[in-house]
Residue, then its C-alpha position, 0 to 999 in steps of 0.5 A: x500504500x507503503x512507499x520506500x523513498x531512497x534519497x540522499x538530499x535531506x531537503x528533497x527527502x523532506x519535501x517528497x515525504x510530505x507530499x506523499x504523506x499528504x497523498x495518503x502514503x506511508x513513507x520509509x526513507x533511507x539515503x543509501x542504496x545498500x540499506x534500501x536493498x536490505x529494507x526491500x528484502x525485509x519489508x513489503x513495499x508497494x513502490x520505491x522512489x529511487x534517486x539515481x545518484x546515491x553516496x554508496x551505489x548508483x540507483x541503476x545498481x540498486x534496481x539491477x540487484x533487485x531484479x536479479x534477486x527476483x524482487x518485483x516491487x515497482x521502481x520510479x527513478x528520480x534524477x536531474x539528468x534529462x538525457x535520453x541515455x539515462x532514461x534508456x538505461x533506467x528502463x533497461x535495468x528494470x525501472x518502471x518509470x523515470x521522472x526528471x527533477x524538478x517535477x510537478x508534485x501532482x504529476x509525481x503522485x498521479x504517476x505513482x498511482x498509475x503504476x501502483x494500479x497496474x502492478x496490482x492488476x487494475x487499469x482504472x482507479x475505481x476498484x469494485x468488490x460486489x457493491x463496494x467501490x473504492x477509488x485509489x486516487x480520491x480515497x473515496x469509498x461507497x456501497x451501491x453509490x452511497x458514500x462511506x465515511x472512513x478514518x484514515x486507518x480504516x481506509x488504509x486497511x480496506x485499501x490493502x484488503x481490496x488490492x489483495x482480495x483473496x489473500x490472507x493478510x496477517x496482523x503483522x502485515x496490517x501493522x507494517x502497512x499502517x505504521x511502517x515499523x514506527x511506534x507500532x501499537x499492540x497487535x490487538x488494535x488491528x482487531x479494533x479497526x477491523x471490527x469498526x470497519x465491518x460495522x460500517x460496511x454492514x450498515x451500508x449493505x456491503x454484507x460480510x466482505x471481511x472474513x477471518x481465517x483462524x490463526x492467520x488473519x483476515x481476507x476480503x472476498x466478493x459478496x457473491x462468492x461469500x454466499x456460495x463458499x462454506x464458512x469453513x473456509x473463512x469463518x466469522x469473527x468470534x464475539x471476543x474479537x467482534x466486541x473488543x475491550x475498550x482500546x484506543x484506535x486513534 
């Protein structure tokens, strides 16, 4: 999951970033409201953590402008203000939650995960696609009850595919999700990750869940639908992609 943290306190930003990264999130950071608006327009974030008091514009105004521009990314507002009026105003302009500082680290992550699940249309942490089960909270993956051991990058790719099941995801989307525009490797690395992920799923008995859409990217479908839909819609990976040249996936 990719999160934008908007926080002008350097110490707080470092601490929150560390919490989120340890919980498996990819984190981008800015300390200005105007820059946050530009980043939200440019990148596809799953959630925004937004401080109320910023050097240029208030967090309220950031949310108001986002919603006016029809940007529906979930927003959790952070503030030391605890009076009800502050929370009411935050919800009125379009925030999804309001957390008072200081906050419990585990509670922050739990509330983020709950909002993320609801924003993707899920009411519980365990997502199911055929025999595949993925738990957003514990980051555990299994097929028919048998656990699959994935690397961090493999899990992040599978999580994105499951949350956007039926959508075609480009390699650029995967790179942004994995690296957030920082030190991105060659695009070919996505083929390597997909190849390794496919093999682990097939060994576990999940079938060909991940399909290739030529010239566009990859998508995830239900196993039942995969058997019923002709392969012209989503074609298997060619040998050139399924057996990539030696390339570091670290």
